[in-house]
N, C-alpha and C positions, 0 to 999 in steps of 0.2 A: 675306765674312768669317764663314762659319759655324763654330760650335764645337759638337761633339757630345760630351757627357760621359755615359759609360755606367757605371752602378753596378749590379753584380750580386751576388747572394748566393752565387754558385757560382764555381768556378775558371774562369778564361778562359785557355785554352792559347794558345800562340803561333799555332797553326793557326787557332783560333777568331778571334783578334785580326786576323790577316791577312785571313781571309774576311770578317769584319765591315767591315774597312777598305775592302775592294773594294766590298762592297755599299753601304756608306754613301756612298762616292764617287759611285756611280751614283744613289742615292736623292736626294742633295742637289740634283741637277740639276732636280728637280721644282719648285724655287724659281727663278723667272726671275733670270738673272744670277749664279747660284751654281754653283760647280764645285769639283772637287778641288784646283784650283790654289791656293785660299785656305782650304781645309778643314783645321781642326785637330781632332784626336780625343784623347780621354783614356779609358782603360779602368781601372776599379777593380773588382777581384775580391774574392770572399770577404767582402763587406760584411755586417755584422750588420743584417739588414733584417727588420722585422716588417710584415706586411701582413694586414689583417683579424684582428689580434690574435695572430698566430702567425708563427713563423719556421721552421716545420717543412717548408714547401714553398719551392722556389726562387722568387725574384722579382727584378725589375729596375726601375730608374728611369733613364730616358733624358732628358737635358736638351739641348734644341737652342736655341742662341743664334744669332740672326741680326741682322746689321747692317741696319737699315731695317725695313720691314714685310713681312708675308706675307699672302697671301690665304687665306681659309678652305678653298677647294678644294685648294690645294697642301698645306695642313696635313693635311687629311683623307687625301690620297693618301700623304703621307710617314708619317703615323701607321700606316696599314695596312702599308706596306712595311717600316718600321723594326720594327714588332711581329713581322711574319713573319720577318724576318732574325734578330732576337734569339731568338725562340722556336725557330727551326730550328737555329741555331748553338749555343745554350747550353742547349737542352732546358728552356726555361722556358715554362710555359703562357701563352698570350696574355692570359688574364684575370688574370695576376699581373704585368703590365708596364704601367707608367705612362710616358707621353711628355709632357713639358712643353716649351712654347715660350716663348721670351723674345725680344721685339723690342728691339733696342738702338739708341738714338738716337746715341750717341757711341761710336766704336770707335777705339782707338789702335793704331798700328803704326809701327814704325820711327821712334819719337821724336815722332810727331805724330798728329793725329786726322783721320779721314776726314770 
C-alpha cells in the first residue's frame, strides 16, 4: 500500500506523468512486498514552492507513504532512483528535490484496516 505524492513547481505534462508512473512502479519494488498492484500516485504541478529562500529555480517534494516499515538500504536506493527520475523527467536539479518517507501503522482500504 504505497502512496507517492509528487509536488513540483513546474508543469507536469501528461507525457511526464505517464513516464514517472512507469518509473515509480519499478522503483517501488525496491521495498520488499511492494508493487504497482497497490501503488497510488498523485501529481501536483505548478506548486508555489520556495527552497533556500527563493522560488526562482524549479523544485520538487516527493512524499512516500508506506504501510509498515522500510529498511534504510531500501530508502537509500529509492531516494537515488526517485531523484533521478524526477530530475530527468521534469528538469529539476537533484539538489532541489526532497524525498520524505512516512511509515504507516494503520492503513485502511475497502472499508477496513490492514
